[in-house]
C-alpha positions in Angstrom: -14.1 8.1 91.7 -11.5 11.0 91.9 -12.6 14.2 90.1 -10.8 15.1 86.9 -7.8 17.3 87.4 -8.1 21.0 86.6 -5.9 21.9 83.7 -3.8 25.1 84.1 -1.4 26.3 81.4 1.7 28.2 82.6 3.0 30.8 80.1 6.6 31.6 81.0 8.1 35.0 80.0 11.1 35.3 82.2 11.7 37.8 85.0 13.3 37.3 88.5 11.3 34.1 89.0 13.3 32.6 86.1 16.6 34.5 86.9 20.0 33.0 87.9 23.4 34.5 88.7 25.3 35.7 85.6 28.6 36.6 87.2 27.8 40.3 87.8 24.1 40.2 88.5 20.9 38.2 88.0 19.1 37.8 84.6 16.3 35.6 83.3 17.5 32.4 81.7 15.7 29.5 83.2 13.0 27.8 81.0 9.5 27.5 82.2 9.7 23.8 83.2 12.5 24.7 85.7 10.4 27.5 87.1 7.4 25.2 87.4 9.6 22.4 89.0 10.6 24.8 91.8 7.0 24.9 93.1 4.6 22.4 94.6 1.6 21.8 92.4 -1.7 22.1 94.3 -3.7 18.8 94.6 -6.1 18.2 91.7 -4.3 20.5 89.2 -2.6 19.3 86.0 -0.1 21.9 84.6 1.7 22.4 81.4 4.2 25.0 80.2 4.6 27.3 77.2 8.0 29.0 77.0 7.0 32.2 75.2 10.1 34.3 75.8 12.7 34.7 78.6 13.6 38.3 79.3 14.0 40.7 82.3 10.8 42.6 82.1 12.4 46.1 81.8 13.4 44.9 78.3 9.8 43.9 77.4 8.3 45.5 74.3 4.8 46.3 73.2 5.2 43.7 70.4 6.0 41.0 73.0 3.0 42.1 75.1 0.8 41.7 72.1 2.3 38.3 71.4 1.5 37.3 75.0 -2.1 38.7 74.5 -2.6 36.6 71.4 -1.1 33.5 73.0 -3.5 33.7 75.9 -6.4 33.9 73.5 -5.1 30.9 71.6 -4.7 28.9 74.7 -8.2 29.8 75.9 -9.6 28.6 72.5 -9.2 25.1 74.0 -12.3 24.5 76.1 -10.3 21.9 78.1 -8.1 24.6 79.7 -9.4 25.8 83.1 -7.1 28.8 83.6 -3.8 30.4 82.8 -0.8 31.5 84.9 1.7 34.0 83.4 5.1 34.1 85.1 6.4 37.6 84.5 9.1 40.0 85.7 7.8 42.4 88.3 9.0 45.6 86.8 6.5 45.8 84.0 4.0 43.2 85.2 1.4 45.8 85.9 1.4 47.0 82.3 1.2 43.6 80.7 -1.6 42.4 83.1 -3.7 45.5 82.5 -3.3 45.4 78.7 -4.4 41.7 78.8 -7.3 42.6 81.1 -8.6 45.2 78.7 -9.0 42.5 76.0 -10.1 39.6 78.3 -13.6 38.3 77.6 -13.4 34.8 79.0 -14.8 33.7 82.4 -11.6 31.7 82.9 -8.9 33.6 84.8 -5.5 34.7 83.7 -3.3 35.0 86.7 0.1 36.9 86.7 2.7 36.2 89.2 6.5 36.4 89.7 9.1 36.8 92.3 11.3 39.3 94.1 14.1 36.8 94.7 15.8 34.7 92.0 15.2 31.0 91.2 16.9 28.7 93.7 17.2 31.3 96.5 16.9 29.5 99.9 14.3 32.0 101.0 12.8 32.6 97.6 9.2 33.7 97.2 8.7 32.4 93.6 7.6 28.8 94.5 4.9 30.1 97.0 3.7 32.7 94.6 3.5 30.1 91.8 1.6 27.7 94.0 -0.9 30.4 94.9 -1.3 31.5 91.3 -2.0 27.9 90.1 -4.6 27.5 92.8 -6.2 30.8 91.9 -6.2 30.0 88.2 -8.0 26.7 88.9 -10.5 28.1 91.3 -11.9 31.5 90.4 -14.2 32.7 87.6 -15.4 36.0 86.1 -12.7 38.2 87.7 -10.7 39.1 84.6 -6.9 39.2 84.7 -5.5 39.0 88.2 -2.1 39.5 90.0 -1.3 37.0 92.8 1.6 37.9 95.0 2.6 37.2 98.6 -0.7 35.5 99.4 -2.8 38.4 98.0 -5.1 38.5 95.0 -5.3 41.8 93.1 -7.3 43.0 90.1 -5.1 43.9 87.1 -6.6 47.4 86.9 -5.0 49.8 89.3 -2.5 47.3 90.7 1.1 48.5 90.6 4.5 47.6 92.0 4.8 49.4 95.3 7.9 47.8 96.7 11.3 47.5 95.0 12.5 44.5 97.0 10.0 43.4 99.6 7.9 40.3 99.1 4.7 42.1 99.4 5.4 43.9 96.1 2.0 44.8 94.6 -1.0 46.7 95.7 -3.7 49.0 94.3 -3.1 52.2 96.3 -6.6 53.5 95.4 -8.7 50.5 95.9 -9.3 47.2 97.7 -7.7 43.9 96.8 -9.7 41.1 95.4 -8.9 38.5 98.0 -6.3 36.3 99.5 -4.8 32.8 99.3 -4.1 30.7 102.4 -4.4 27.2 103.8 -5.1 25.8 100.3 -8.0 28.1 99.7 -8.7 31.2 97.6 -11.0 33.7 99.4 -12.6 36.4 97.2 -13.8 39.5 99.1 -14.2 42.1 96.2 -15.2 41.9 92.6 -13.4 44.5 90.5 -15.2 46.8 88.0 -14.2 46.2 84.4 -15.3 47.9 81.2 -16.6 46.0 78.2 -13.6 44.0 76.9 -11.9 45.2 73.7 -11.6 42.9 70.6 -8.1 41.6 69.8 -6.2 44.3 67.9 -5.3 43.6 64.3 -1.7 42.5 63.6 0.3 45.6 62.6 3.6 46.0 60.8 4.6 48.7 63.2 3.4 49.8 66.6 2.7 53.4 67.6 5.3 55.4 69.6 3.9 56.4 73.0 6.0 58.5 75.3 5.8 59.6 79.0 6.6 63.1 80.2 6.7 64.1 83.9 5.9 67.5 85.3 8.1 68.8 88.2 9.3 72.1 89.6 10.9 74.2 86.8 9.5 71.8 84.1 8.8 73.1 80.7 7.0 71.3 77.8 10.3 70.8 75.8 10.2 67.0 76.2 6.5 66.8 75.3 7.1 68.9 72.2 10.1 66.7 71.4 8.0 63.6 71.7 5.5 65.0 69.2 8.3 66.0 66.8 9.7 62.4 67.1 6.4 61.0 65.9 4.7 60.0 69.1 1.0 59.1 68.4 0.3 59.0 72.2 1.7 60.8 75.2 1.2 60.2 78.9 1.6 63.4 80.9 2.5 62.5 84.5 1.4 65.6 86.3 1.6 66.7 89.9 -1.2 66.6 92.5 -4.7 65.8 91.1 -3.4 66.3 87.6 -1.8 69.7 87.4 1.0 71.3 85.3 1.5 74.8 83.9 -0.1 77.0 81.3 2.8 76.2 79.0 2.0 72.5 79.2 -1.7 73.3 78.4 -0.6 75.0 75.2 1.7 72.1 74.3 -1.1 69.6 75.0 -3.5 71.6 72.8 -1.0 71.7 70.0 -0.3 68.0 70.3 -4.0 67.1 70.2 -4.5 69.4 67.2 -1.9 67.3 65.4 -3.8 64.1 66.2 -1.8 62.9 69.2 -3.7 61.1 72.0 -2.8 62.6 75.3 -3.5 60.9 78.7 -3.3 62.7 82.0 -2.2 60.9 85.1 -0.3 61.9 88.3 2.9 61.1 90.1 1.0 60.9 93.4 0.7 57.2 94.5 -3.0 57.1 95.1 -6.3 58.9 94.4 -7.9 60.0 91.1 -6.9 62.7 88.6 -9.6 65.3 89.0 -10.5 68.7 87.5 -10.0 71.1 90.4 -7.4 73.7 89.4 -7.0 76.1 86.6 -3.8 78.1 85.6 -2.3 74.9 84.1 -4.2 72.5 86.2 -6.4 69.5 85.2 -9.3 71.9 84.3 -7.2 73.5 81.6 -5.5 70.3 80.5 -8.8 68.6 80.1 -10.1 71.5 78.1 -7.0 71.3 75.9 -7.9 67.7 75.0 -6.1 65.5 77.5 -8.0 62.5 78.8 -8.0 62.1 82.5 -7.1 58.5 83.5 -8.9 58.2 86.9 -6.7 56.2 89.3 -4.6 54.6 86.6 -0.9 55.5 87.0 1.7 56.0 84.4 2.4 52.5 83.1 -1.2 51.4 82.9 -2.2 54.8 81.4 0.3 54.0 78.7 -1.2 50.6 78.2 -4.7 52.2 77.9 -3.3 54.6 75.2 -1.8 51.7 73.3 -5.1 49.8 73.4 -7.0 52.9 72.2 -4.5 53.6 69.4 -4.7 50.0 68.2 -8.4 49.7 68.5 -9.6 52.8 66.7 -8.7 55.1 63.8 -8.9 58.8 63.7 -8.2 61.2 66.6 -11.9 61.6 67.7 -12.4 57.8 67.7 -9.2 57.2 69.6 -10.1 59.7 72.2 -13.5 58.1 72.6 -11.9 54.7 72.9 -9.5 55.9 75.6 -12.4 57.4 77.6 -14.2 54.0 77.4 -11.0 52.2 78.5 -10.5 54.5 81.4 -14.2 54.4 82.4 -15.9 56.9 84.7 -16.8 53.9 86.9 -13.1 53.4 87.6 -13.1 56.6 89.8 -15.2 56.1 93.0 -17.6 59.0 93.6 -16.4 59.5 97.1 -12.8 59.9 95.9 -13.7 63.0 93.9 -15.8 64.6 96.7 -12.8 65.5 99.0 
């Protein structure tokens, strides 16, 4: 007797994998059933589609990400579901996947995938990526939220878009990938570290403003101060090196923290942890001023961490503690800080 099919729900959100020519460029407009119809379905898998929204991912909002988060939890409330695939635009996929991973408490996987080439392209990568994602969603357990792209399986935490156009679009520059997909099989070689999952945030009438500010040669804290004046409740400072800026930034960060703003410190360097090494405006001083170092999380995921902390706690001290738990010291390998 043939085994019962594994049930995988595909949540369609748009992106290049759902994009078609609009006369001057490509944009997402294909419904999820057309995206799913472009791919072969692995043997033994029964799939169904939820059309959640259909946008190019640069237009994605935090409100839409939270809608996606709640939809995933609603789908997994059905014990007959074996896994979820989210088709998503690649530009902000890393942010959505990480936000969902922070709140994912189920052994069943949520697998993000997408495409670098539009729907219907002769050499399109979407169908293969979707096949691999479906197979992964029906196969693995206890790995959290994953990103499956170009035959590779990545953990949500730390995985970022590293190529603007190439098919091998995603990687964790600071850590190993989880596994690979090939010849109809998912091979897992690494189990990612994950902190204790957060509860679902309460529904809010408005969401906190969270801004990013980058340090560079000749930079001053004007934009950081402007963000605070504009009502930002969270700020991600994208520093240089291992997390360094200037004494003027240190003063601005201290002032922001004094006003109850949650400040996260990351770096514009592609890989390696943010670490307290330098003073005179470096991470030593920024940390002392109240900025929370984000380990190997880069800007987009640092912002997702700040959003989760702001939604999950009240009061500056509680939110800082929440962000520190989300970042997690275990996210920074000991050998990475010894160099």
